[in-house]
MARPAGU-822272 format. One record per residue: residue in one letter; x, y, z of N, C-alpha, C in turn. Coordinates in steps of 0.05 Angstrom, whole numbers, plus 5000, padded with zeros to 4 digits. Each point is the difference from the previous one (the first is absolute). Layout:
N
AXYZXYZXYZ...
***
This chain:
428
M481547184553500350235017498749965027T501250095021499049965027498050215009G500050234986498350235009501450175020L502349915011501550175018501550214985E500350235012501650224988502849995013V501950104985502750055011500350305005W500350065026500650285007503050025006G501050245001502850045007500350195023G502450025011500650185022502950075002V500550245008502850105003500550045030E502149885010500750035028500550305006C498550115018500150305004500050085029T500849835018500150065028501650265005M498950185016501450245009499450045029L502149975017499650025028502650095014Q499750045026502450085016500849765018V502649965002501249815018502150145017N499450045026501850145018500950274988G498150154991500550274990501150024972E500349784986501050004973497849904981W499750154978497949934980501049784982R498349804995500549804979497950044978D500950004975498350064977500649794979Q498249804998500649784981499850094971L498450194993499950104973502850114992H501250145018502750114995502149775000E499849825020502149805003500049804977T497749944989500049824977500550154973G500050265001500550164976497550064984H497749895008497650054985499250295000A500650145021499350295001501250164977Q502249914989501450154979499449894972R498349794998499749874974497149994992V499050204987497350004990499649784979K502149934986499849794979499349735012D500349975026499249755012497149934994L498350204998497249964995499549864973D501750064981499749874974500749715002L501949935017500749725004497749855013I498650135018497649885012497949954980A499450204983497949974980500749774981A502549964994500849794981499449725011L499649985026499349745013497049934995G498450194993497249964997498450065025I501350135019498650085025498450254995T497550005008498250234996499050135025R500949895023499350135026502449995018L500750225012502650025014499750145027R500849875022500250145025502350204998Y499450265005502050204995499750235021P502350115008500050195022499650294992V498450145016499950295000500350075030L502449965010500449995029499950285013W498550015022499750245016502850125007E501849825009502650095009501650134978K499649924975501550114978498850254988V497350014999498650224988499950245019A499649955025499750225019501749965025P502749994997501749945022500150215022R499450254992500250225020497350095011S498050004983497350085009498049944978L497550005007497949964980499450264984E501450215007499950254984502350024980D501849815001502450014983500349724987M498849974977500049734988501350014972D501449794994501349984974499149744986W498350034980498849784986501649924975S502250124994501249974974500749714994W501249865019500749724995497649834994S497950035017497649844996498550084974D500050264994498750094976501149864975A502749994999501349884976499449704999R500149865022499749715000497149924995L498150135013497249934996499050084971A501150214990499350074972501149794981R502349905005501149794983498449745002L499149935025498449775003497450024984R498850245000497650044984500549954970E502350114991500749964972500449714993L501049845019500649724995497549825005G497950125009497649845005500149835026I501650095019500349865026498550165021A498149865013498450135021501549985027P500650235013501549995025498149945024I501149855019498849975027501850175017V499150245007501750205012500349965030G502449985009500649975028501050275012L499150075024500750265012502049975023V499949785015501949955022500849714998H502649944997500949734997502049935021H499049895022501649925024501150245015G499350244991501050245013498250105023S500950225011498550135023499250284992G500150064974499450274990502450175001P499850254991502350195001500750075029D502150175002501050075027498050155017Y497950124989498150155016497749835010T500349744998498049825012501449735007S498549815009501049735004497649825005L500449745001497849825005498850035027L501450145019498950045027498850285003D500050164979498850265000497049985000P498650115020497049995000498850114974L501450184987498950124976501049874974F501449775003500949864976497749944980P497749905010497949944980499050244985E499750235013499050244986502150114981K502549985008502250104982500249824975L499849745004500149824977497750054982A497650045011497650064984500350254984E501250215012500450244985501949964977Y502149855004501949944978498549834979A498449815008498649834981498150174983G498750205012498350174984501550164979H502450095007501750144981500849814977A500749755007500849814979497749934982A497649975011497749944983499350234981R500250245010499550234982502250034979R502449915006502250014981499649794978Y499049775009499749774981497149895002P498050164991497249925003499349754984W501749934981499449774983500849735012V501550015023500949765013497749875015Q499549754995497849855013500849855025D502449895001500849815021502150135018W499549965027501750135020500649825023T502450025010500949875025501250215018P498450145016501150225017502249905018V499849775012502149895018500549714993N502449944992500749724995500549855026E498949765002500549825022499950155027P497750115008500050145026500749835024L499149755001500749845023503049945001T501149924978502949945000501650255007T499350234988501450255007499750075029A497649975011499650065029501749815017R500249754993501649815015503050095000F501050054976502950064998500650275011S498150194999500550275009499150055029G498049865010498950055026500449785020L500649754991500349785019502849895002Y501449994976502749885000502250225000G499350254996501950225001501950014977L499549874978501950004978500050254983W497650124996499750234983498850235017H500450244990498950245013496949975002P498950065023501150145024501249825021H500749754993501549825017498749945027G497349964999498649915024500549715006R499849935025500549725008497949915021D497650084996497949925019497349984987M498249875013497349954988498550264995R500350195017498550254996501050154975S502650014996501050134976499149854975F500149735001499149844977497150064993L498349995020497150034995499450294992T501450195011499650284992500750044971A502349894992500950024972497949874982L499149765007498249854983497350154997V498950105022497550154998500450254983N502250145004500550244984500249934970E501349794993500249924972497349934988C498449855016497449914989498150245000R500050175020498350244999500950184977G502650024996501150164978499049894973T499949734998499049884975497050074996V498449995021497250074998499750294990L501450195013499750284993501250064973A502249864993501350044974498149924978M498749775003498149914979497650184998R499150115022497950204998500850244984A502550105005501050234986500349944970I501049764994500449924972497249984986R498149885014497449954987498450264997R500750205014498750264995500850114972V502449914991500950084973499249794980C500449755007499449774982498149815015P497450034997498149845016500449694996G501049924977500349724995502749885008A501650165014502749915008499949745016R501949824995500149745014502349995020L499449885023502149955020501149724996I502649994993501549754998501749985025Q499049855020501350005026501949765003T502550055003502049795002500649935029E500849755004500949915026501449734997D501949945018501249745003498549845021L498849784992498349845018501349745007G502749995002501449765008498949885026R499949745001498949865024502349915017V499549975026502049925019499249725011F501949824999499749735011502049985023S499649795017501749995024500049725012T501949955018500049775018497850065021P498949785013497850045019500550205022P502450025012500350205021499750294991L500250054974499750274989497450044985A498149825005497550024985498550265006A500150105024498650255007501350234985Q502650014998501450214986499349994970A499949764989499349974972497150104995E498249925018497250094997499750305001H501550125019500150305002500850134974E502149894988501050124975498149944976N498849775001498249934978497450165001Q499150085023497750195002500950284992R502450075008501150274994500350044970R500749804984500650044972497750114984W497549975010497650094986499250295008L501450125019499050255012499650224981S501850054981499750234982497549964983L499749774988497749954983497449995016D500149895025497650005017499150285007L502050185006499350275006498650134976L501249984977498950134976497249884993C499649755005497449874994498050035022G500750155021498050065022499549765018R501949825003499649755015501050015029V501450225007501250005027497950135019D498049845007497950085019500649865027S498150015018500549905027500549705001S499249854978500549724999502749924988H501450194990502649944987502149935021P501749804995501949925020502150215007W500450214984501950215006498650255011H497450015001498650245008500850105027D499849835020500650095028502950075004L501849854987502850065002500650274988M498750074978500550264988499050235019L497749955013499150205019501950035024S501049785009501850015023502750134994E500750014974502550124991499650294991G497750125006499650284995498650084975I499149804984498450064976497250085009A499150234992497450105009497749834990H498049965017497649854992498850134975E500050275000498850154977501449944974Q502649965001501549934976499249734989L499749805017499249744990497150014990D498350155014497250024991499850134973Q501950194994499950134974500549804977F501949825005500649794979497549834996V498649935021497749824998497750154986A499650255007497850164989500550084971E502550054993500750114974502349834988P499549754993502249844989500950104973C502549934994501150074973501049734988I498149854991500549734991501650004974P502349864999501650014976498549894976D500550134977499049894975501549764991V502549995007501749764995501849975024I500049765012501949935021502649904987G502250135005502549924988501849865020I500749764994501749845018502849994990N501950105016502849994994501249755014H500849814984500949755012502849934991Y501749935020502849934995500649735012V502249884992500949755012500250025030T500750245009500550055029497450085015S497750024986497650115014499049815022D499849744994499149815020502349945020R499450005026502149975020499449765018F502249915014499749785019501550095026L498549985022501250065026500649755015D502549985010500949765013501450065026H499149885022501250055026502649865004R500749814982502449845003502450124985A500950225009502150154986502549834995K500649825019502549854998500249814976I497849934988500149814977500750154974Y500250275001500550154976502950084999P501150014975502950084997500450295010P502550075006500650265012499150244982H500049974974499450234983497050085000V498349835012497150075001499550185023P499050254995499550195022498149885021R500450075025498449905021499850215023G497849985014499650165024498849825021R497650075009498649825019499349744986Y499750014973499449774984501050064972V500149804983500850034972497650084983D500350204984498050084980501349974972V499249794986501449924975497949974978E501050024975498249964978498849725001A497449984997498649745002501149804980V500950094977501049814980502749885008R501250105021502649915008499949775021V497649925007499749785020498149804989P500449745007498149794992497450015016L498050134989497550055015498449745003P498349995021498249775003497949994978E498749774998497949964980497850215005G499050114978497750195002500850295002Y502550065002500950285001500350104971E498350174991500150094973501450274998T502250004986501550254995499750084971G500850254993500150084973497750184991A500350104976498150194989497149894998E499749764991497349894996498450005027A501349915021498749985026499250285010R501850194997499450275010497850144982L500149964974498050114983497249885007R500049745004497449885007498950115026E501750035020499150115026498850284996A501450174984499050274996497350004985W499849834980497549994985497749905018E500549795016497949895016499250205023R501950165009499450195021498450244991Y500750114977498950264991498149974975R500449804984498449974975500150264984L502350124997500450244984501949944977P499850154978502049974979502950015012T501649814991502749975012502149994977A502450095007502249984981502649955016V501949874988502750005011501350264992T500650175018501150274993503150015003E501249795010502949984998500749704999A501449924979501149734998503050044992H501749955018502950054996501749815016L502249914989501949845014502850114993G501350105021502750094996502049775004C501649934981501849785002502350024980M502049845003502350014982499449864974E498249805001499449854976497450104988P500150134977497650114988497949804993E500849754995498049794994498149965024E501050035024498349975024497850215000S500750244991498050224999497749924981V500749874978498049924980498249785013R501249815014498549795013498050125021W501050205015498250125020497750144987L500550164979497850144986498049804990L500949784987498149814989498549855022E501249965023498549875022497850185010V500550265003498050195008497850024979W500850024975498150034978498249754999N501149775002498449754998498149985024A500950095024498250005023497650184995A500550244990497850194995498249894979A501149874979498349894979498249775010R501149835018498449785011497750115016L500550205017497950125016497950134982R500950134979498150134981498249784988R501149784993498449784988498049895020E500750025026498149905021497850215005G500250244989497950195004500850255015A502550015010500950245014500450234980D499450245008500450244983502850105001L501849844988502950074999500550164974R500950245003500250184977502849994986A502149995016502750054988502249895017V502349974988502549955015501950234991T501150135020501850234995502949925002V501450044978502949955000501350245012W501149955024501050225016503050044995S500850245009502850074999501249964972L498650124980500849974972502950074996F501050205014502850084997501749935025G499049815016501549915022499750165025A501649945020499950135026502849995012V500550185019502650035013499749975030D501649835012500349975029497549905014W498249874986497649895013500849765017C502349874994500849785016500650075029S500550265005500350105027497750185008L497849994986497750185004500850295001L501950074983501050274997501550105024Q500849825018501450085024502950074994R501249884980502850054993500250104972R502250154995500650094972502249824989D499249764991501949814989500050014969N498150154989499650014971499549714990A498549855015499349724993497750014981Y500649984974498050034979498949724993E497349984997498849764989498450084975A500449874978498750074975497149925000G498550124983497249934995499649904972V498050104986499649924972502350124983F501150225010502450124987502250035020D502449994990502450045017500950294996A499550165021500550294997502950075006R501749815002502950065002501150074973H498449984979500850074973498350234990D501050164982498550224989500049984969P497849944988497449965012499849735015P498149975018499849755015499649764981R501349785007499949764983497849815010P498549884981498049805009501349765012T498749905021500849755013498249774989P500549755007498249794991497050045007L499550175020497250065007498650144977A501450164985498750164979498549834980K501249784991498749824981497549885012A500149925026497749895013497850205003V500750245008497950215004498750064973R501550034979498950064974498049784992A500849755004498249774993497550015016L500250045026497650015017498150234992A501250234994498450234993498649974973T501249854982498949984973498549744994T500749795014498749744994498849875025G500650115024498949885024501549765010G502249934988501549775009502950024992F501749825013502950004993501049725004A501049884979501149735001503050014994H501649885018502949994996501149785019P502149864992501149795017500850105028V500750265002501050105026497749995021V497550044992497950005020498949725006E501149804987499349735007501549905024Q502150145008501549935023498950155024P500049885024499050145024501950225009G498850225010501650215012501349915025W502050155010501449915024498249975024W497850165001498149985022498349754999R500349844979498649744997501949765002R502650055003501949785000500749925029P500649755005500649915027502550125012D501950104984502450125011499650285010R497650105000499450275010500050035030F499749775014499650025029502450085015V499650165021502250085017500149825025V497949845004500049795020498949754987Q500949775009499149754989498049865018R499950085025498049885018497350114994R497949845004497350084995499150205021P499650264993499650215021497050025008A499049785012497150015008499849905028
***
């Protein structure tokens, strides 16, 4: 046994795209199937990232809340002996009466969190805001999700609101449950580049730590982003509050995907036409032959997070959407083995979370289009009841024995094979 736990997670993003709501619980069908929880329990999973979303419980106001869906699911989880890690906002901007740019977003989120804690005082683990940095980028800098900001000020305002909301939410929760734990998730993918784009890569690599640095009280006058935040309208008093009253995560959760690590290349002409480009190419780092010493993948990112914070750490999303289910098994085992190696070296690695148990819809377009592009997870939800995929056997083995041996995992995943490259020239 490795000592690692297997956690699970249900894709539960709920957000607006150009005025239209996307709800992954509904689109994967999990919202209608309480029996899904029994399938999860049969895998041997005893801890589950699970939504009690603000947007679903209180869509009209905090005086008009409907807990019926959450009541039934959390009660069933208790019966099954599965401890929930409750998420309150998952890539969203809150209900229609707020947004990530609302100055009162933190207080409103905290009020909702207090209601949730009083409703479920037995819940120990909470994630008030999933991936605050990623959500702030997509919603405040890239304009993909509501409120569709496309500038540094919107990005930083959204990020500070999410992190301040997390601080206040945990205070509200701990007034009910003093021992409540903050499981703070984030994608910490690293950016590599050709030399002319080294400054851009360094800018993004400093930025990737911002949410955790804020919560840990590290964004003081010596922090590389401190002055930029002040120049973009973040009040000095707000930053001082984080330093004076940090909300250090009890567990840092790293969500890592094949696409998390990126490579920036100024030589757009060497890439085939299907690769998106602007001022430069931003491509998955696994798609280019990187120079010696460039470390990609889960193990490198987990080690960086451990060495930076020295806090209990978990992989809180391990998922690969692909047509070949065997590749998903290889990806899960690669992440699991990386976490196990670091744990043997002395890092406090707690768990690997099998994400998207019932799959996801349209994430290949970041929910920008309604193509009904479904990718399966541990179960294929295109069937009723959902059918287990090859991942199910691997998850069950990891949860019960700490290992999984099968000829399929002896072969390298596509991200390790030489035919993965979109360019053949050495991009250095």
